[in-house]
C-alpha positions as CSV (number, residue, x, y, z in Angstrom):
1,M,108.8,94.4,133.0
2,G,109.4,97.0,135.7
3,S,107.1,98.6,138.3
4,G,105.3,100.5,135.5
5,D,103.9,97.2,134.1
6,P,100.2,97.9,133.5
7,L,99.4,94.3,134.5
8,R,100.5,95.2,138.0
9,L,98.7,98.5,138.3
10,G,95.6,98.9,140.5
11,R,92.4,100.1,139.0
12,H,93.1,103.8,139.7
13,D,96.6,103.6,138.0
14,A,95.2,101.7,135.1
15,E,92.5,104.3,134.6
16,A,95.1,107.1,134.8
17,L,97.3,105.2,132.2
18,A,94.3,104.9,129.8
19,R,93.2,108.6,130.2
20,A,96.8,109.8,129.5
21,F,97.5,107.5,126.6
22,D,99.0,109.2,123.5
23,L,100.0,107.2,120.3
24,E,102.8,109.7,119.7
25,H,104.3,109.5,123.3
26,L,104.1,105.9,124.3
27,P,104.6,104.5,127.8
28,P,107.7,102.5,128.6
29,G,107.6,98.9,127.3
30,F,104.8,99.5,124.9
31,H,106.5,98.1,121.9
32,A,107.4,95.0,123.7
33,D,103.9,94.4,125.0
34,P,101.1,96.9,124.2
35,Y,98.3,94.6,125.3
36,P,98.1,95.6,129.0
37,V,97.7,99.2,127.8
38,Y,95.0,98.2,125.4
39,A,93.2,96.3,128.2
40,A,93.3,99.4,130.3
41,L,91.9,101.5,127.5
42,R,89.1,98.9,126.7
43,E,88.0,98.9,130.4
44,H,88.4,102.5,131.4
45,D,88.4,104.7,128.3
46,P,87.2,102.6,125.3
47,V,86.5,105.8,123.2
48,H,89.7,107.6,124.1
49,R,90.3,111.2,123.1
50,L,93.8,111.6,121.7
51,P,95.5,115.0,121.5
52,G,94.1,117.1,118.6
53,G,90.6,115.7,119.0
54,R,91.1,112.3,117.3
55,L,89.4,109.3,118.9
56,L,91.0,105.9,119.6
57,V,88.4,103.0,119.7
58,T,89.5,99.8,121.3
59,R,86.4,97.6,121.9
60,Y,85.6,94.8,119.4
61,A,81.9,95.8,119.0
62,D,82.8,99.4,118.2
63,V,85.5,98.5,115.8
64,E,83.3,96.1,114.0
65,R,80.5,98.7,113.8
66,I,82.9,101.1,112.1
67,Y,84.0,98.5,109.6
68,K,80.4,97.6,108.7
69,D,79.2,101.1,108.1
70,P,81.4,102.7,105.4
71,K,78.9,105.4,104.7
72,T,79.1,106.8,108.2
73,F,82.8,106.0,108.7
74,S,84.8,107.1,105.6
75,S,88.1,105.7,104.5
76,D,88.9,108.8,102.3
77,K,92.1,110.3,103.6
78,V,92.4,113.5,101.6
79,V,91.9,115.8,104.6
80,E,93.9,113.7,107.1
81,F,96.8,113.0,104.8
82,G,96.8,116.5,103.5
83,A,97.6,117.7,107.0
84,K,100.1,114.9,107.6
85,F,102.0,114.7,104.3
86,G,101.3,118.0,102.5
87,R,101.2,117.9,98.7
88,S,103.9,115.2,98.3
89,P,104.5,111.9,96.6
90,L,103.2,110.1,99.8
91,F,100.0,112.1,99.7
92,E,99.4,111.2,96.0
93,H,100.1,107.6,96.7
94,H,98.0,107.0,99.8
95,T,95.0,109.0,98.6
96,T,94.9,107.0,95.4
97,S,95.4,103.5,96.6
98,L,92.5,101.1,97.2
99,V,92.6,101.0,101.0
100,F,92.2,104.7,101.6
101,N,89.3,105.4,99.4
102,D,85.5,105.0,99.4
103,P,83.1,103.8,96.7
104,P,82.8,104.2,93.8
105,R,86.6,104.4,93.3
106,H,87.2,101.7,95.9
107,T,84.6,99.4,94.4
108,R,86.0,99.7,90.9
109,V,89.7,99.1,91.8
110,R,88.9,96.3,94.2
111,R,86.8,94.5,91.6
112,I,89.7,94.5,89.1
113,I,92.3,93.3,91.6
114,A,90.0,90.7,93.1
115,G,89.4,89.2,89.6
116,A,93.0,88.0,89.6
117,L,92.8,86.6,93.2
118,T,89.9,84.2,92.9
119,P,89.8,81.0,95.1
120,R,90.8,79.0,92.0
121,A,93.8,81.3,91.2
122,V,95.0,81.2,94.9
123,T,94.7,77.4,94.9
124,A,96.8,77.3,91.8
125,M,99.5,79.4,93.5
126,E,100.1,76.8,96.3
127,P,102.7,74.5,94.5
128,G,104.8,77.6,93.7
129,V,104.6,78.8,97.3
130,V,105.6,75.3,98.5
131,S,108.6,75.3,96.1
132,L,109.7,78.7,97.2
133,V,109.5,77.9,100.9
134,D,111.3,74.6,100.5
135,G,114.1,76.3,98.6
136,L,114.5,78.8,101.4
137,L,114.5,76.0,104.0
138,D,117.2,74.1,102.0
139,R,119.5,77.1,102.0
140,T,118.8,77.8,105.7
141,A,119.5,74.1,106.6
142,E,123.0,74.4,105.2
143,R,123.9,77.2,107.6
144,G,122.4,75.7,110.8
145,S,121.1,79.0,112.0
146,A,119.0,81.8,110.5
147,D,117.3,85.1,111.0
148,L,113.7,84.2,110.7
149,I,112.9,87.6,109.2
150,E,115.7,88.4,106.8
151,D,116.3,84.8,105.7
152,F,112.8,83.5,105.6
153,A,109.7,85.5,106.5
154,A,110.5,88.7,104.4
155,A,111.6,86.7,101.4
156,I,108.3,84.9,100.8
157,P,105.8,87.7,100.2
158,I,108.4,89.6,98.0
159,E,108.6,86.6,95.7
160,V,104.9,85.9,95.7
161,I,103.9,89.5,94.9
162,G,106.8,89.8,92.4
163,N,105.3,86.8,90.6
164,L,101.7,88.3,90.8
165,L,102.9,91.6,89.2
166,G,105.4,89.9,86.9
167,V,108.4,91.7,88.2
168,P,111.6,90.1,86.7
169,R,113.4,88.3,89.5
170,D,116.6,90.2,89.0
171,E,114.7,93.5,89.5
172,R,113.1,92.7,92.9
173,G,116.0,93.9,95.1
174,P,114.7,97.3,96.0
175,L,111.0,96.2,96.6
176,R,111.3,95.5,100.3
177,A,113.1,98.7,101.1
178,W,110.6,100.8,99.1
179,S,107.7,99.1,100.9
180,L,109.2,99.5,104.4
181,A,109.8,103.2,103.8
182,I,106.3,104.0,102.4
183,L,104.6,102.1,105.2
184,G,106.8,103.6,107.8
185,A,105.4,107.0,106.9
186,L,101.9,105.8,108.1
187,E,103.1,105.7,111.7
188,P,101.5,108.3,114.0
189,G,103.0,111.7,113.8
190,S,104.9,113.6,111.0
191,D,108.5,112.8,111.7
192,P,110.7,113.9,108.7
193,A,112.9,110.9,109.5
194,R,110.0,108.7,108.3
195,L,108.5,111.1,105.7
196,D,111.6,111.9,103.7
197,P,112.5,108.2,102.9
198,G,108.9,107.5,102.2
199,N,108.6,110.2,99.6
200,C,111.8,109.1,98.0
201,A,110.6,105.5,97.8
202,V,107.3,106.5,96.1
203,V,109.2,108.5,93.5
204,E,111.7,105.7,92.8
205,F,109.0,103.0,92.7
206,L,106.8,105.0,90.3
207,A,109.8,105.5,88.0
208,Y,110.4,101.8,88.0
209,L,106.7,100.9,87.5
210,E,106.4,103.2,84.4
211,T,109.0,101.1,82.7
212,L,107.4,97.8,83.9
213,V,103.9,98.9,82.7
214,A,105.1,100.0,79.3
215,D,106.8,96.6,78.8
216,R,103.6,94.8,79.9
217,R,101.5,96.8,77.5
218,R,103.8,95.5,74.7
219,H,103.9,92.0,76.1
220,P,100.7,91.2,78.1
221,G,100.5,88.3,80.5
222,D,97.6,86.0,81.4
223,P,95.1,88.4,83.1
224,D,93.8,85.4,85.2
225,K,97.2,85.1,86.9
226,D,99.0,88.4,86.2
227,I,97.5,91.2,88.3
228,L,99.4,93.9,86.4
229,T,98.0,92.7,83.0
230,R,94.5,92.6,84.6
231,L,94.9,96.1,85.9
232,I,96.1,97.4,82.5
233,Q,93.3,95.7,80.6
234,G,90.6,96.5,83.1
235,E,87.2,94.7,83.1
236,A,85.3,93.1,80.2
237,D,82.8,96.0,80.3
238,G,85.5,98.4,79.4
239,E,86.1,99.8,83.0
240,R,89.7,100.9,83.2
241,L,92.0,102.5,85.7
242,S,93.7,105.9,85.0
243,E,97.4,105.7,84.6
244,K,97.8,107.3,88.1
245,E,95.4,104.8,89.6
246,L,97.2,101.9,87.9
247,L,100.7,102.9,89.1
248,Q,99.7,103.8,92.7
249,N,97.7,100.6,93.1
250,C,100.7,98.5,92.0
251,I,102.6,100.1,94.9
252,F,99.6,99.3,97.2
253,I,99.6,95.7,96.2
254,L,103.2,95.3,97.2
255,N,102.8,97.2,100.4
256,A,99.6,95.5,101.5
257,G,101.0,92.0,100.9
258,H,104.6,92.4,102.0
259,E,104.9,93.8,105.5
260,T,101.8,92.3,107.0
261,T,102.6,88.8,105.7
262,T,106.2,89.1,106.8
263,N,104.9,89.9,110.3
264,L,102.4,87.0,110.2
265,I,105.1,84.5,109.6
266,G,107.6,86.0,112.0
267,N,105.1,86.6,114.8
268,G,103.7,83.1,114.3
269,L,107.1,81.3,114.6
270,Q,108.0,83.5,117.6
271,L,104.7,82.6,119.3
272,L,105.6,78.9,118.9
273,I,108.9,79.6,120.7
274,E,107.1,81.4,123.5
275,H,104.3,78.8,123.8
276,P,106.1,75.4,123.7
277,G,103.0,73.5,124.7
278,E,101.2,74.8,121.6
279,R,104.2,74.1,119.4
280,A,104.2,70.4,120.6
281,R,100.4,70.3,120.0
282,L,100.8,71.5,116.4
283,L,103.6,69.0,115.8
284,R,101.3,66.2,117.1
285,Q,98.3,67.6,115.1
286,P,99.6,69.3,112.0
287,E,96.0,69.5,110.7
288,L,95.5,72.4,113.2
289,I,97.7,74.7,111.0
290,R,94.7,76.6,109.6
291,T,93.2,77.5,113.0
292,A,96.8,78.1,114.3
293,V,97.3,80.7,111.6
294,E,94.0,82.4,112.5
295,E,95.0,82.5,116.2
296,M,98.4,84.0,115.3
297,L,96.6,86.7,113.3
298,R,94.3,87.4,116.3
299,Y,96.9,87.2,119.1
300,E,99.6,89.3,117.4
301,S,97.8,91.2,114.6
302,S,100.2,92.2,111.9
303,N,98.3,95.4,111.4
304,Q,97.3,97.0,114.7
305,L,95.7,100.3,113.7
306,G,93.3,101.6,111.1
307,N,91.7,105.0,110.5
308,R,88.3,106.4,109.6
309,A,86.5,109.8,109.5
310,A,82.9,110.4,110.6
311,T,80.8,111.7,107.8
312,C,78.1,112.9,110.2
313,E,77.5,113.2,113.9
314,V,78.1,109.9,115.6
315,A,77.5,108.5,119.1
316,F,79.8,106.2,121.1
317,G,79.4,105.3,124.8
318,G,76.7,107.9,125.3
319,E,78.7,110.8,123.9
320,R,78.2,112.5,120.6
321,F,81.0,113.5,118.2
322,A,80.8,115.9,115.3
323,A,81.0,115.1,111.6
324,G,84.7,115.1,110.5
325,T,85.9,113.5,113.7
326,Q,89.0,111.4,112.9
327,I,88.9,107.9,114.4
328,T,91.8,105.5,114.9
329,I,90.7,101.9,115.1
330,C,92.8,99.7,117.4
331,I,92.6,96.3,115.8
332,G,95.2,94.9,118.2
333,A,93.0,95.8,121.2
334,A,89.8,94.6,119.6
335,N,91.4,91.2,118.9
336,R,92.1,90.8,122.6
337,D,88.6,91.9,123.8
338,P,87.2,89.3,126.2
339,E,83.7,89.8,125.0
340,P,84.1,87.8,121.7
341,F,87.3,86.0,122.8
342,P,87.1,84.2,126.1
343,D,90.4,84.2,127.9
344,P,91.8,86.5,125.2
345,D,95.4,86.5,126.4
346,R,95.7,82.7,126.1
347,F,97.3,81.6,122.8
348,D,95.2,78.6,121.6
349,I,95.9,77.2,118.2
350,A,92.6,75.4,118.1
351,R,90.5,78.5,119.1
352,Q,87.0,78.4,117.6
353,P,85.1,80.5,116.8
354,N,87.7,83.1,116.0
355,R,86.1,86.0,114.2
356,H,89.2,88.2,114.5
357,L,89.6,91.5,112.7
358,A,93.2,91.2,111.5
359,F,92.0,91.4,107.9
360,A,89.4,94.1,108.7
361,S,85.7,93.5,107.9
362,G,83.1,94.8,105.5
363,I,83.9,96.3,102.1
364,H,87.5,97.0,103.1
365,Q,88.3,93.4,104.2
366,C,91.7,92.6,102.9
367,V,91.5,91.7,99.2
368,G,94.6,89.5,99.4
369,M,93.7,87.7,102.6
370,A,93.5,84.3,100.9
371,V,97.1,84.8,99.6
372,A,98.3,85.8,103.0
373,R,96.7,82.8,104.7
374,L,98.3,80.5,102.1
375,E,101.7,82.0,102.6
376,G,101.4,81.8,106.4
377,R,100.1,78.3,106.4
378,V,102.7,76.9,104.1
379,A,105.6,78.8,105.6
380,I,104.9,78.0,109.2
381,A,103.9,74.4,108.7
382,R,106.9,73.5,106.5
383,F,109.4,75.3,108.8
384,L,108.1,73.6,111.9
385,T,108.1,70.2,110.2
386,R,111.7,70.7,108.9
387,F,113.0,72.3,112.2
388,P,110.8,71.1,115.1
389,D,113.4,72.0,117.7
390,Y,114.3,75.5,116.5
391,A,115.3,77.8,119.4
392,P,116.4,81.4,120.0
393,A,120.0,82.2,119.1
394,G,119.9,85.8,120.5
395,E,117.5,88.5,121.5
396,P,114.6,89.2,119.1
397,V,114.4,92.7,117.9
398,R,111.0,94.3,117.6
399,N,110.3,96.9,114.9
400,P,109.6,100.2,116.8
401,R,106.2,100.6,115.2
402,V,102.7,101.0,116.5
403,R,100.7,100.4,113.3
404,F,102.6,97.4,112.0
405,R,103.6,94.9,114.7
406,G,106.4,92.6,113.8
407,F,110.1,91.9,114.2
408,A,113.2,93.4,112.6
409,S,115.3,90.4,113.5
410,L,114.6,86.9,115.0
411,P,117.9,84.9,115.2
412,V,117.4,81.1,115.8
413,R,119.3,77.9,115.9
414,L,117.7,75.2,113.8
415,G,118.4,72.3,116.2
């Protein structure tokens, strides 16, 4: 990094950096390494006022408090997304999906989805994930080199979610592009270059889902394994989703499980390149894969930001803020907070305890986190066992995103 590296700044400069920080006008080098900026914010301005009156919260204790109090800190995005998206397909999608709603809608939809993702159901998925990963590794081995994102990490969640929703394999081609476009629109700001593709993706995805749902109504699957069938049939007590809720939450399931899991796998394999001592340790002690995945989630959180709105006057750091205040939660900063994580910038695959917030907390804790952990554990462990000497074959390319942290490309030689 150059002379503007926050790690090299004195206290005065770090404080100035924190006070001036704006998510829509990022300092040089931020995408490569945002964590020195987050450290400056945590120390000097932990409840930071962004332009327009929004708050940015970076300390673990404050983030956890927000997650654990959904009555005070609402997930409903009608006001926020109305201003950001207008009356558009993106607005209709994001204000209907599970993650951006409060109880009782959130409770009802989550219960139906969670019913198909029980521990027993996730355990039953493992042989299929192993087979999928091994098939990808076989094809990769034939070439001798690979892009860890395109050839491996991105392919895994698309297949897993395609199986959960019962999407025919020959119809899965557009799923990744749709997901990337819809999630890209969640980045800070209202750039038409992000919003226009996102709106088109929602329209195209909904048109496809209408056909898929109609077919599944005629030919139901096993509701204990097929999430789409479970969403259609609802709960045993007769609770059902409206057609709009059904279609929009199918999109949510793809989006929630695709980009974040791709990032987990890609970030994790890159971290093992950057930390050869920890890679050697994991090769010697493969039983550490579970804690290694948790540390990957903490150290490079796939999802770096969340959003809430205060439903009443709230206090942070001795200041009071009015009801309606929009709050951005910085998960990436909270997961590097030295208060709960001693030596937080050290990558330690055996770190315990590790109460990271990569999957959020409280009632909005990720409903599919057990599936993501399974995919990450199987993918990273089996790749490392198969190619223990993999090495860079070119420059990694970061996605230029703030909310979702991952790579667009990770070229490697397999060794």
